[in-house]
PDB file of the backbone (N, CA, C, O) and the ligand in Angstrom, with CONECT records:
HET     ZN  A 101       1
ATOM      1  N   MET A   1      -4.880  12.430  32.802  1.00  0.00           N
ATOM      2  CA  MET A   1      -5.521  11.179  33.193  1.00  0.00           C
ATOM      3  C   MET A   1      -4.509  10.241  33.858  1.00  0.00           C
ATOM      4  O   MET A   1      -4.856   9.501  34.778  1.00  0.00           O
ATOM      5  N   TYR A   2      -3.272  10.277  33.394  1.00  0.00           N
ATOM      6  CA  TYR A   2      -2.242   9.426  33.987  1.00  0.00           C
ATOM      7  C   TYR A   2      -1.413  10.187  35.015  1.00  0.00           C
ATOM      8  O   TYR A   2      -1.158   9.686  36.110  1.00  0.00           O
ATOM      9  N   CYS A   3      -0.985  11.431  34.649  1.00  0.00           N
ATOM     10  CA  CYS A   3      -0.086  12.150  35.538  1.00  0.00           C
ATOM     11  C   CYS A   3      -0.827  13.200  36.360  1.00  0.00           C
ATOM     12  O   CYS A   3      -0.209  13.890  37.172  1.00  0.00           O
ATOM     13  N   GLN A   4      -2.151  13.336  36.165  1.00  0.00           N
ATOM     14  CA  GLN A   4      -2.979  14.291  36.920  1.00  0.00           C
ATOM     15  C   GLN A   4      -2.633  15.739  36.604  1.00  0.00           C
ATOM     16  O   GLN A   4      -2.998  16.638  37.362  1.00  0.00           O
ATOM     17  N   GLY A   5      -1.936  15.980  35.499  1.00  0.00           N
ATOM     18  CA  GLY A   5      -1.594  17.333  35.095  1.00  0.00           C
ATOM     19  C   GLY A   5      -2.830  18.107  34.650  1.00  0.00           C
ATOM     20  O   GLY A   5      -3.862  17.513  34.337  1.00  0.00           O
ATOM     21  N   LEU A   6      -2.724  19.422  34.623  1.00  0.00           N
ATOM     22  CA  LEU A   6      -3.828  20.282  34.201  1.00  0.00           C
ATOM     23  C   LEU A   6      -4.032  20.161  32.692  1.00  0.00           C
ATOM     24  O   LEU A   6      -3.081  20.269  31.917  1.00  0.00           O
ATOM     25  N   MET A   7      -5.279  19.937  32.286  1.00  0.00           N
ATOM     26  CA  MET A   7      -5.583  19.788  30.870  1.00  0.00           C
ATOM     27  C   MET A   7      -6.031  21.119  30.290  1.00  0.00           C
ATOM     28  O   MET A   7      -6.878  21.799  30.868  1.00  0.00           O
ATOM     29  N   GLN A   8      -5.466  21.491  29.152  1.00  0.00           N
ATOM     30  CA  GLN A   8      -5.840  22.726  28.470  1.00  0.00           C
ATOM     31  C   GLN A   8      -6.306  22.422  27.062  1.00  0.00           C
ATOM     32  O   GLN A   8      -5.801  21.506  26.413  1.00  0.00           O
ATOM     33  N   ARG A   9      -7.292  23.213  26.585  1.00  0.00           N
ATOM     34  CA  ARG A   9      -7.778  23.059  25.222  1.00  0.00           C
ATOM     35  C   ARG A   9      -6.688  23.506  24.261  1.00  0.00           C
ATOM     36  O   ARG A   9      -6.075  24.556  24.457  1.00  0.00           O
ATOM     37  N   GLY A  10      -6.448  22.724  23.235  1.00  0.00           N
ATOM     38  CA  GLY A  10      -5.435  23.092  22.254  1.00  0.00           C
ATOM     39  C   GLY A  10      -5.569  22.239  21.008  1.00  0.00           C
ATOM     40  O   GLY A  10      -6.660  21.783  20.668  1.00  0.00           O
ATOM     41  N   PHE A  11      -4.460  22.029  20.337  1.00  0.00           N
ATOM     42  CA  PHE A  11      -4.447  21.205  19.134  1.00  0.00           C
ATOM     43  C   PHE A  11      -3.311  20.203  19.221  1.00  0.00           C
ATOM     44  O   PHE A  11      -2.258  20.476  19.798  1.00  0.00           O
ATOM     45  N   ALA A  12      -3.543  19.045  18.640  1.00  0.00           N
ATOM     46  CA  ALA A  12      -2.508  18.016  18.639  1.00  0.00           C
ATOM     47  C   ALA A  12      -2.450  17.360  17.266  1.00  0.00           C
ATOM     48  O   ALA A  12      -3.473  17.208  16.600  1.00  0.00           O
ATOM     49  N   PRO A  13      -1.245  16.970  16.846  1.00  0.00           N
ATOM     50  CA  PRO A  13      -1.150  16.215  15.596  1.00  0.00           C
ATOM     51  C   PRO A  13      -1.717  14.817  15.789  1.00  0.00           C
ATOM     52  O   PRO A  13      -1.687  14.273  16.893  1.00  0.00           O
ATOM     53  N   LEU A  14      -2.233  14.241  14.715  1.00  0.00           N
ATOM     54  CA  LEU A  14      -2.802  12.893  14.802  1.00  0.00           C
ATOM     55  C   LEU A  14      -2.346  12.093  13.589  1.00  0.00           C
ATOM     56  O   LEU A  14      -2.500  12.529  12.449  1.00  0.00           O
ATOM     57  N   HIS A  15      -1.789  10.926  13.848  1.00  0.00           N
ATOM     58  CA  HIS A  15      -1.323  10.061  12.770  1.00  0.00           C
ATOM     59  C   HIS A  15      -2.086   8.747  12.826  1.00  0.00           C
ATOM     60  O   HIS A  15      -2.212   8.123  13.880  1.00  0.00           O
ATOM     61  N   ILE A  16      -2.589   8.347  11.676  1.00  0.00           N
ATOM     62  CA  ILE A  16      -3.332   7.092  11.612  1.00  0.00           C
ATOM     63  C   ILE A  16      -2.695   6.195  10.555  1.00  0.00           C
ATOM     64  O   ILE A  16      -2.578   6.577   9.390  1.00  0.00           O
ATOM     65  N   ASP A  17      -2.285   5.002  10.973  1.00  0.00           N
ATOM     66  CA  ASP A  17      -1.714   4.029  10.051  1.00  0.00           C
ATOM     67  C   ASP A  17      -2.773   2.999   9.697  1.00  0.00           C
ATOM     68  O   ASP A  17      -3.282   2.285  10.561  1.00  0.00           O
ATOM     69  N   ARG A  18      -3.094   2.933   8.420  1.00  0.00           N
ATOM     70  CA  ARG A  18      -4.060   1.936   7.966  1.00  0.00           C
ATOM     71  C   ARG A  18      -3.342   0.964   7.046  1.00  0.00           C
ATOM     72  O   ARG A  18      -2.209   1.199   6.625  1.00  0.00           O
ATOM     73  N   ASN A  19      -4.016  -0.121   6.747  1.00  0.00           N
ATOM     74  CA  ASN A  19      -3.443  -1.097   5.828  1.00  0.00           C
ATOM     75  C   ASN A  19      -3.385  -0.498   4.424  1.00  0.00           C
ATOM     76  O   ASN A  19      -4.403  -0.399   3.740  1.00  0.00           O
ATOM     77  N   GLY A  20      -2.181  -0.099   4.000  1.00  0.00           N
ATOM     78  CA  GLY A  20      -2.016   0.417   2.645  1.00  0.00           C
ATOM     79  C   GLY A  20      -1.883   1.918   2.540  1.00  0.00           C
ATOM     80  O   GLY A  20      -1.470   2.420   1.495  1.00  0.00           O
ATOM     81  N   TYR A  21      -2.220   2.657   3.590  1.00  0.00           N
ATOM     82  CA  TYR A  21      -2.064   4.106   3.547  1.00  0.00           C
ATOM     83  C   TYR A  21      -1.977   4.689   4.965  1.00  0.00           C
ATOM     84  O   TYR A  21      -2.343   4.045   5.948  1.00  0.00           O
ATOM     85  N   HIS A  22      -1.486   5.909   5.030  1.00  0.00           N
ATOM     86  CA  HIS A  22      -1.320   6.585   6.317  1.00  0.00           C
ATOM     87  C   HIS A  22      -1.889   7.992   6.212  1.00  0.00           C
ATOM     88  O   HIS A  22      -1.756   8.650   5.181  1.00  0.00           O
ATOM     89  N   VAL A  23      -2.522   8.446   7.287  1.00  0.00           N
ATOM     90  CA  VAL A  23      -3.105   9.783   7.302  1.00  0.00           C
ATOM     91  C   VAL A  23      -2.501  10.562   8.460  1.00  0.00           C
ATOM     92  O   VAL A  23      -2.440  10.065   9.584  1.00  0.00           O
ATOM     93  N   SER A  24      -2.049  11.797   8.184  1.00  0.00           N
ATOM     94  CA  SER A  24      -1.511  12.661   9.231  1.00  0.00           C
ATOM     95  C   SER A  24      -2.283  13.971   9.274  1.00  0.00           C
ATOM     96  O   SER A  24      -2.360  14.683   8.273  1.00  0.00           O
ATOM     97  N   PHE A  25      -2.845  14.284  10.411  1.00  0.00           N
ATOM     98  CA  PHE A  25      -3.476  15.583  10.635  1.00  0.00           C
ATOM     99  C   PHE A  25      -2.477  16.454  11.399  1.00  0.00           C
ATOM    100  O   PHE A  25      -1.872  16.011  12.375  1.00  0.00           O
ATOM    101  N   GLU A  26      -2.315  17.687  10.947  1.00  0.00           N
ATOM    102  CA  GLU A  26      -1.355  18.568  11.616  1.00  0.00           C
ATOM    103  C   GLU A  26      -1.871  19.053  12.964  1.00  0.00           C
ATOM    104  O   GLU A  26      -1.115  19.145  13.931  1.00  0.00           O
ATOM    105  N   ALA A  27      -3.172  19.363  13.022  1.00  0.00           N
ATOM    106  CA  ALA A  27      -3.708  19.937  14.255  1.00  0.00           C
ATOM    107  C   ALA A  27      -5.179  19.586  14.411  1.00  0.00           C
ATOM    108  O   ALA A  27      -6.044  20.140  13.732  1.00  0.00           O
ATOM    109  N   VAL A  28      -5.443  18.653  15.319  1.00  0.00           N
ATOM    110  CA  VAL A  28      -6.810  18.265  15.657  1.00  0.00           C
ATOM    111  C   VAL A  28      -7.141  18.870  17.022  1.00  0.00           C
ATOM    112  O   VAL A  28      -6.322  18.795  17.938  1.00  0.00           O
ATOM    113  N   PRO A  29      -8.336  19.473  17.174  1.00  0.00           N
ATOM    114  CA  PRO A  29      -8.694  20.019  18.497  1.00  0.00           C
ATOM    115  C   PRO A  29      -8.620  18.935  19.563  1.00  0.00           C
ATOM    116  O   PRO A  29      -9.161  17.844  19.385  1.00  0.00           O
ATOM    117  N   ALA A  30      -7.953  19.235  20.668  1.00  0.00           N
ATOM    118  CA  ALA A  30      -7.736  18.225  21.705  1.00  0.00           C
ATOM    119  C   ALA A  30      -7.490  18.892  23.050  1.00  0.00           C
ATOM    120  O   ALA A  30      -7.301  20.105  23.134  1.00  0.00           O
ATOM    121  N   TRP A  31      -7.496  18.075  24.101  1.00  0.00           N
ATOM    122  CA  TRP A  31      -7.058  18.526  25.419  1.00  0.00           C
ATOM    123  C   TRP A  31      -5.599  18.153  25.568  1.00  0.00           C
ATOM    124  O   TRP A  31      -5.217  17.008  25.327  1.00  0.00           O
ATOM    125  N   ILE A  32      -4.787  19.113  25.962  1.00  0.00           N
ATOM    126  CA  ILE A  32      -3.360  18.870  26.104  1.00  0.00           C
ATOM    127  C   ILE A  32      -2.971  18.972  27.576  1.00  0.00           C
ATOM    128  O   ILE A  32      -3.349  19.926  28.257  1.00  0.00           O
ATOM    129  N   CYS A  33      -2.222  17.996  28.061  1.00  0.00           N
ATOM    130  CA  CYS A  33      -1.743  18.017  29.440  1.00  0.00           C
ATOM    131  C   CYS A  33      -0.600  19.025  29.546  1.00  0.00           C
ATOM    132  O   CYS A  33       0.390  18.930  28.822  1.00  0.00           O
ATOM    133  N   THR A  34      -0.746  20.001  30.463  1.00  0.00           N
ATOM    134  CA  THR A  34       0.281  21.036  30.607  1.00  0.00           C
ATOM    135  C   THR A  34       1.526  20.470  31.295  1.00  0.00           C
ATOM    136  O   THR A  34       2.582  21.102  31.278  1.00  0.00           O
ATOM    137  N   GLN A  35       1.413  19.303  31.890  1.00  0.00           N
ATOM    138  CA  GLN A  35       2.537  18.714  32.617  1.00  0.00           C
ATOM    139  C   GLN A  35       3.393  17.798  31.744  1.00  0.00           C
ATOM    140  O   GLN A  35       4.617  17.927  31.722  1.00  0.00           O
ATOM    141  N   CYS A  36       2.744  16.861  31.015  1.00  0.00           N
ATOM    142  CA  CYS A  36       3.524  15.886  30.247  1.00  0.00           C
ATOM    143  C   CYS A  36       3.298  16.011  28.739  1.00  0.00           C
ATOM    144  O   CYS A  36       3.982  15.355  27.954  1.00  0.00           O
ATOM    145  N   GLY A  37       2.344  16.848  28.332  1.00  0.00           N
ATOM    146  CA  GLY A  37       2.132  17.067  26.905  1.00  0.00           C
ATOM    147  C   GLY A  37       1.253  16.022  26.237  1.00  0.00           C
ATOM    148  O   GLY A  37       1.044  16.075  25.025  1.00  0.00           O
ATOM    149  N   ALA A  38       0.738  15.075  27.008  1.00  0.00           N
ATOM    150  CA  ALA A  38      -0.146  14.064  26.443  1.00  0.00           C
ATOM    151  C   ALA A  38      -1.409  14.729  25.893  1.00  0.00           C
ATOM    152  O   ALA A  38      -1.887  15.715  26.455  1.00  0.00           O
ATOM    153  N   SER A  39      -1.945  14.194  24.804  1.00  0.00           N
ATOM    154  CA  SER A  39      -3.130  14.792  24.213  1.00  0.00           C
ATOM    155  C   SER A  39      -4.291  13.805  24.208  1.00  0.00           C
ATOM    156  O   SER A  39      -4.102  12.604  24.016  1.00  0.00           O
ATOM    157  N   TYR A  40      -5.496  14.332  24.422  1.00  0.00           N
ATOM    158  CA  TYR A  40      -6.695  13.516  24.423  1.00  0.00           C
ATOM    159  C   TYR A  40      -7.719  14.149  23.492  1.00  0.00           C
ATOM    160  O   TYR A  40      -8.131  15.293  23.678  1.00  0.00           O
ATOM    161  N   ILE A  41      -8.115  13.384  22.497  1.00  0.00           N
ATOM    162  CA  ILE A  41      -9.080  13.885  21.520  1.00  0.00           C
ATOM    163  C   ILE A  41     -10.476  13.465  21.958  1.00  0.00           C
ATOM    164  O   ILE A  41     -10.701  12.308  22.313  1.00  0.00           O
ATOM    165  N   GLU A  42     -11.407  14.408  21.931  1.00  0.00           N
ATOM    166  CA  GLU A  42     -12.762  14.141  22.418  1.00  0.00           C
ATOM    167  C   GLU A  42     -13.630  13.472  21.351  1.00  0.00           C
ATOM    168  O   GLU A  42     -13.303  13.425  20.165  1.00  0.00           O
ATOM    169  N   GLU A  43     -14.763  12.956  21.852  1.00  0.00           N
ATOM    170  CA  GLU A  43     -15.662  12.144  21.035  1.00  0.00           C
ATOM    171  C   GLU A  43     -16.091  12.779  19.701  1.00  0.00           C
ATOM    172  O   GLU A  43     -16.045  12.097  18.677  1.00  0.00           O
ATOM    173  N   PRO A  44     -16.508  14.060  19.669  1.00  0.00           N
ATOM    174  CA  PRO A  44     -16.951  14.632  18.375  1.00  0.00           C
ATOM    175  C   PRO A  44     -15.849  14.608  17.318  1.00  0.00           C
ATOM    176  O   PRO A  44     -16.105  14.327  16.147  1.00  0.00           O
ATOM    177  N   GLU A  45     -14.619  14.907  17.745  1.00  0.00           N
ATOM    178  CA  GLU A  45     -13.489  14.903  16.804  1.00  0.00           C
ATOM    179  C   GLU A  45     -13.129  13.472  16.401  1.00  0.00           C
ATOM    180  O   GLU A  45     -12.800  13.204  15.245  1.00  0.00           O
ATOM    181  N   VAL A  46     -13.200  12.555  17.376  1.00  0.00           N
ATOM    182  CA  VAL A  46     -12.919  11.148  17.084  1.00  0.00           C
ATOM    183  C   VAL A  46     -13.899  10.636  16.035  1.00  0.00           C
ATOM    184  O   VAL A  46     -13.507   9.946  15.093  1.00  0.00           O
ATOM    185  N   GLN A  47     -15.190  10.982  16.204  1.00  0.00           N
ATOM    186  CA  GLN A  47     -16.207  10.509  15.264  1.00  0.00           C
ATOM    187  C   GLN A  47     -16.000  11.116  13.886  1.00  0.00           C
ATOM    188  O   GLN A  47     -16.193  10.451  12.868  1.00  0.00           O
ATOM    189  N   GLU A  48     -15.603  12.397  13.860  1.00  0.00           N
ATOM    190  CA  GLU A  48     -15.328  13.067  12.584  1.00  0.00           C
ATOM    191  C   GLU A  48     -14.197  12.352  11.851  1.00  0.00           C
ATOM    192  O   GLU A  48     -14.283  12.096  10.650  1.00  0.00           O
ATOM    193  N   VAL A  49     -13.142  12.037  12.586  1.00  0.00           N
ATOM    194  CA  VAL A  49     -12.001  11.343  11.988  1.00  0.00           C
ATOM    195  C   VAL A  49     -12.422   9.947  11.521  1.00  0.00           C
ATOM    196  O   VAL A  49     -12.003   9.495  10.455  1.00  0.00           O
ATOM    197  N   GLN A  50     -13.254   9.263  12.324  1.00  0.00           N
ATOM    198  CA  GLN A  50     -13.688   7.914  11.963  1.00  0.00           C
ATOM    199  C   GLN A  50     -14.515   7.901  10.686  1.00  0.00           C
ATOM    200  O   GLN A  50     -14.377   7.001   9.858  1.00  0.00           O
ATOM    201  N   SER A  51     -15.389   8.919  10.527  1.00  0.00           N
ATOM    202  CA  SER A  51     -16.193   8.957   9.302  1.00  0.00           C
ATOM    203  C   SER A  51     -15.307   9.260   8.096  1.00  0.00           C
ATOM    204  O   SER A  51     -15.570   8.786   6.991  1.00  0.00           O
ATOM    205  N   MET A  52     -14.236  10.068   8.317  1.00  0.00           N
ATOM    206  CA  MET A  52     -13.263  10.319   7.250  1.00  0.00           C
ATOM    207  C   MET A  52     -12.567   9.028   6.850  1.00  0.00           C
ATOM    208  O   MET A  52     -12.388   8.746   5.665  1.00  0.00           O
ATOM    209  N   MET A  53     -12.171   8.239   7.862  1.00  0.00           N
ATOM    210  CA  MET A  53     -11.443   7.003   7.584  1.00  0.00           C
ATOM    211  C   MET A  53     -12.331   6.005   6.843  1.00  0.00           C
ATOM    212  O   MET A  53     -11.860   5.269   5.976  1.00  0.00           O
ATOM    213  N   GLU A  54     -13.635   5.987   7.195  1.00  0.00           N
ATOM    214  CA  GLU A  54     -14.555   5.086   6.493  1.00  0.00           C
ATOM    215  C   GLU A  54     -14.649   5.444   5.017  1.00  0.00           C
ATOM    216  O   GLU A  54     -14.665   4.573   4.148  1.00  0.00           O
ATOM    217  N   ALA A  55     -14.710   6.766   4.750  1.00  0.00           N
ATOM    218  CA  ALA A  55     -14.770   7.225   3.360  1.00  0.00           C
ATOM    219  C   ALA A  55     -13.470   6.879   2.635  1.00  0.00           C
ATOM    220  O   ALA A  55     -13.489   6.469   1.475  1.00  0.00           O
ATOM    221  N   LEU A  56     -12.338   7.048   3.332  1.00  0.00           N
ATOM    222  CA  LEU A  56     -11.041   6.727   2.733  1.00  0.00           C
ATOM    223  C   LEU A  56     -10.909   5.229   2.470  1.00  0.00           C
ATOM    224  O   LEU A  56     -10.357   4.818   1.449  1.00  0.00           O
ATOM    225  N   ASP A  57     -11.422   4.415   3.401  1.00  0.00           N
ATOM    226  CA  ASP A  57     -11.366   2.963   3.219  1.00  0.00           C
ATOM    227  C   ASP A  57     -12.109   2.552   1.956  1.00  0.00           C
ATOM    228  O   ASP A  57     -11.650   1.692   1.204  1.00  0.00           O
ATOM    229  N   LYS A  58     -13.285   3.188   1.727  1.00  0.00           N
ATOM    230  CA  LYS A  58     -14.066   2.862   0.531  1.00  0.00           C
ATOM    231  C   LYS A  58     -13.298   3.260  -0.720  1.00  0.00           C
ATOM    232  O   LYS A  58     -13.262   2.519  -1.702  1.00  0.00           O
ATOM    233  N   SER A  59     -12.677   4.449  -0.674  1.00  0.00           N
ATOM    234  CA  SER A  59     -11.927   4.936  -1.836  1.00  0.00           C
ATOM    235  C   SER A  59     -10.713   4.071  -2.116  1.00  0.00           C
ATOM    236  O   SER A  59     -10.436   3.734  -3.267  1.00  0.00           O
ATOM    237  N   THR A  60      -9.983   3.708  -1.057  1.00  0.00           N
ATOM    238  CA  THR A  60      -8.779   2.908  -1.270  1.00  0.00           C
ATOM    239  C   THR A  60      -9.148   1.502  -1.734  1.00  0.00           C
ATOM    240  O   THR A  60      -8.393   0.878  -2.481  1.00  0.00           O
ATOM    241  N   ALA A  61     -10.306   0.997  -1.294  1.00  0.00           N
ATOM    242  CA  ALA A  61     -10.760  -0.317  -1.749  1.00  0.00           C
ATOM    243  C   ALA A  61     -10.987  -0.283  -3.256  1.00  0.00           C
ATOM    244  O   ALA A  61     -10.649  -1.230  -3.966  1.00  0.00           O
ATOM    245  N   ARG A  62     -11.570   0.834  -3.741  1.00  0.00           N
ATOM    246  CA  ARG A  62     -11.772   0.970  -5.191  1.00  0.00           C
ATOM    247  C   ARG A  62     -10.428   1.060  -5.908  1.00  0.00           C
ATOM    248  O   ARG A  62     -10.251   0.483  -6.981  1.00  0.00           O
ATOM    249  N   LEU A  63      -9.471   1.795  -5.304  1.00  0.00           N
ATOM    250  CA  LEU A  63      -8.149   1.919  -5.915  1.00  0.00           C
ATOM    251  C   LEU A  63      -7.459   0.569  -6.018  1.00  0.00           C
ATOM    252  O   LEU A  63      -6.851   0.245  -7.039  1.00  0.00           O
ATOM    253  N   LYS A  64      -7.560  -0.222  -4.940  1.00  0.00           N
ATOM    254  CA  LYS A  64      -6.916  -1.531  -4.914  1.00  0.00           C
ATOM    255  C   LYS A  64      -7.472  -2.435  -6.012  1.00  0.00           C
ATOM    256  O   LYS A  64      -6.752  -3.241  -6.601  1.00  0.00           O
ATOM    257  N   ALA A  65      -8.788  -2.279  -6.275  1.00  0.00           N
ATOM    258  CA  ALA A  65      -9.434  -3.122  -7.271  1.00  0.00           C
ATOM    259  C   ALA A  65      -8.866  -2.877  -8.662  1.00  0.00           C
ATOM    260  O   ALA A  65      -8.955  -3.741  -9.534  1.00  0.00           O
ATOM    261  N   THR A  66      -8.279  -1.689  -8.871  1.00  0.00           N
ATOM    262  CA  THR A  66      -7.753  -1.367 -10.193  1.00  0.00           C
ATOM    263  C   THR A  66      -6.229  -1.368 -10.215  1.00  0.00           C
ATOM    264  O   THR A  66      -5.613  -1.007 -11.218  1.00  0.00           O
ATOM    265  N   THR A  67      -5.621  -1.781  -9.088  1.00  0.00           N
ATOM    266  CA  THR A  67      -4.163  -1.809  -9.028  1.00  0.00           C
ATOM    267  C   THR A  67      -3.615  -2.986  -9.816  1.00  0.00           C
ATOM    268  O   THR A  67      -4.112  -4.106  -9.698  1.00  0.00           O
ATOM    269  N   ILE A  68      -2.601  -2.734 -10.610  1.00  0.00           N
ATOM    270  CA  ILE A  68      -1.956  -3.811 -11.372  1.00  0.00           C
ATOM    271  C   ILE A  68      -1.122  -4.652 -10.402  1.00  0.00           C
ATOM    272  O   ILE A  68      -0.266  -4.108  -9.704  1.00  0.00           O
ATOM    273  N   PRO A  69      -1.353  -5.958 -10.346  1.00  0.00           N
ATOM    274  CA  PRO A  69      -0.606  -6.808  -9.410  1.00  0.00           C
ATOM    275  C   PRO A  69       0.895  -6.757  -9.691  1.00  0.00           C
ATOM    276  O   PRO A  69       1.335  -6.790 -10.840  1.00  0.00           O
ATOM    277  N   VAL A  70       1.661  -6.674  -8.610  1.00  0.00           N
ATOM    278  CA  VAL A  70       3.119  -6.661  -8.743  1.00  0.00           C
ATOM    279  C   VAL A  70       3.616  -8.102  -8.716  1.00  0.00           C
ATOM    280  O   VAL A  70       3.262  -8.871  -7.822  1.00  0.00           O
ATOM    281  N   ALA A  71       4.428  -8.460  -9.688  1.00  0.00           N
ATOM    282  CA  ALA A  71       4.972  -9.816  -9.748  1.00  0.00           C
ATOM    283  C   ALA A  71       5.854 -10.086  -8.538  1.00  0.00           C
ATOM    284  O   ALA A  71       6.704  -9.268  -8.186  1.00  0.00           O
ATOM    285  N   ALA A  72       5.650 -11.228  -7.907  1.00  0.00           N
ATOM    286  CA  ALA A  72       6.414 -11.567  -6.699  1.00  0.00           C
ATOM    287  C   ALA A  72       7.862 -11.908  -7.045  1.00  0.00           C
ATOM    288  O   ALA A  72       8.653 -12.218  -6.154  1.00  0.00           O
TER     289      ALA A  72
HETATM  290 ZN    ZN A 101       0.103  14.516  31.806  1.00  0.00          ZN2+
END
């Protein structure tokens, strides 16, 4: 998209930093640029990851509710 390189179907790692936790996927299906190595994740995979993050947000919210406050 930026360098006009040929895109090939492959897998790419994906890291998501959220408030309070981080998620790393080793290999998400993606298009990989054969020229610069840039990766583009398509809509179905993006939506799958987003629904995962929503579930994780709910779980972490419950965890936070039971976390013992740390004295400042
Ligand atoms: Zn490229």
